[in-house]
N, C-alpha and C positions, 0 to 999 in steps of 0.2 A: 597609544601606540605611535608616538612621534608624529602625529598628524597624517601619517601615511594611510592610504586606503587599505582595508583588510581584504582578504580574498572574498569574504562574504559581501562586503559593501561595494566592491568594485565589479564583481563578476556575476552577481545573482540578479534574478528577476525580482521585482517587488513581490513581497509575500502574497498580497492579494491576487495578483495575476497568476502566480504559481498555483494558488488554491483553485482559481477558476479553471485553469488548464487541466489540473488534476481531476476536478469534478467532471469535466467534459470527457476526459479520457475514461474515467470510471463508468460513466453512462454508456459510452460506445462499447467498451469491453463487456459490460454486463449484457447488452443486447446481443453481441456476438456470441457470448457464452450461452445465452438462452437459445439462440438459433442452433448452435452446435449440439446442445443437449437434446434438442428436439429430433435430431437426425442420427446422432451417434448411437452405437449399440450400448445397452446398459453396462455400466462398469467402465467402459472406455471413456465415456464423457467425464467421469470423475477424475481420471488421470490427466486428461486434456485440461480440465479446469485447474487442477493443481499446478501444472506447468505454466499455464497462461496467467493464473493469478500471481504466481511468483514473479513473472516478468512484469506484470502491471505494478505490483508493489515496488519492485526495483526501479521502475520508471518514475514512480511518485517520489521515491527517495532522491532520485537525480533532480527532479524538478525543485525540490526543497534544499538541494545541496547537502543531503544527508547520506548519500551513498558512501560506502567505505573509501572509494577512490577520491572523494572530495576532501577527506581528512588531510591528504598530502598538501592541499592548497592553503591550509589554515596555519596561522601562527600557533605557537605552543599555547599561548593564553586562550585562543579560540578553541583549540582542540580540547583542552581541559574543560572549558565551559560547556562545550557540546557533550562531552562524555558524561559530565555531571548532570546535564539536563536530561540526557537519555536515561540515566539512572533515576533521577527524580521523577520523571514522568512514568517510568516503568515501561518503556517502549518495548513492544513485541517485535516489530519489524523495522522501525526507523533506525537508520545507521547500521544495518546488518546486511551481510551477504545472504541472499535468500535462495533456498533450494526448493524444488518441488516437494521434497519430503517434509520440510518445515511447514510449508503451506498446507500440505495434506493433513497435517496434524491440526491446523487451525480449522480446516474444513470438517474434520472429524469432530472437533470440539463443538462446532456449530450444529452438527448432528443431522439436521433435517435433510440434507442433500442425500445422505445414504438411504433414507426412507424412500425418496423419490426413485432411486435407481432400482430398489426392490419392487416397488409398485409397477415400474415399467415392464418387468418381466412377465406380469400376469394380466395386465390391462393395457394393451398396446397404446391406444390413443390417449386415454386418461393418464397413463404413466408417462408418456412423452410430454404431455402438457405440464404435468406435475414436475417432471425433471427440468423442463425449461424454466418454469416459474421459480423453482428453488435455486436453480443456477443463477438466474438474474438477481434474485434476492441476496444470495450469499456474496456474489461479486460486488454488488452495490453496497451491501452492509460492511464487508471487510474493507473495501476500497475507501468508503467514507470514514470509517473508523481510523484507517491509516492516515488519511489526510488530516484528520483532527489531531492525531498523535504527532504528526510532523509539525503542525502549527504550534502545538504546545511545546515541543522540544525547542523549536526556533525561538519562541517567545521567552522561555525560561533561560536559554543560552544568552539571549540579548540582555535580559535583566541581570544575569550574572556578570556580564561584561560591562554593565553600567551604560548600555546603549539601547534603551527600550525602543527608540525610533529607528534603529539601524537595521532591524530585521523586518 
């Protein structure tokens, strides 16, 4: 690219630091979700989790410069490489606008969270502990999977651009 700095190479954090920040964010949000699940009425906590998880995944996208608004900063060559990388990796959330409904589907696919909400209705203390544990687990699992997905997308895009050290 004529020796000019690309949007990624000039404005992004180093990939390792982005991953560390994202992992810390996932841990904090998982703890907050567990706390909320322990006090929120059954069923309401699931909706709160979906909205909060959508926001968490969007923040991770922004850390890796994979949010939809970041595409405008890319050259055509970079945009194509990222789009192909998203497709190659089979990304579920990277590079996408996220809604609570999309994330709710991921929570339903994970399944266990719904069982915790049902238990909470008939065994108050055990149900709250189960709901909190499941909430933490799902936030941590989906957040970590998303971080790994973003890392794969960025790596594949860099390789497609012939700049393996640039990402």
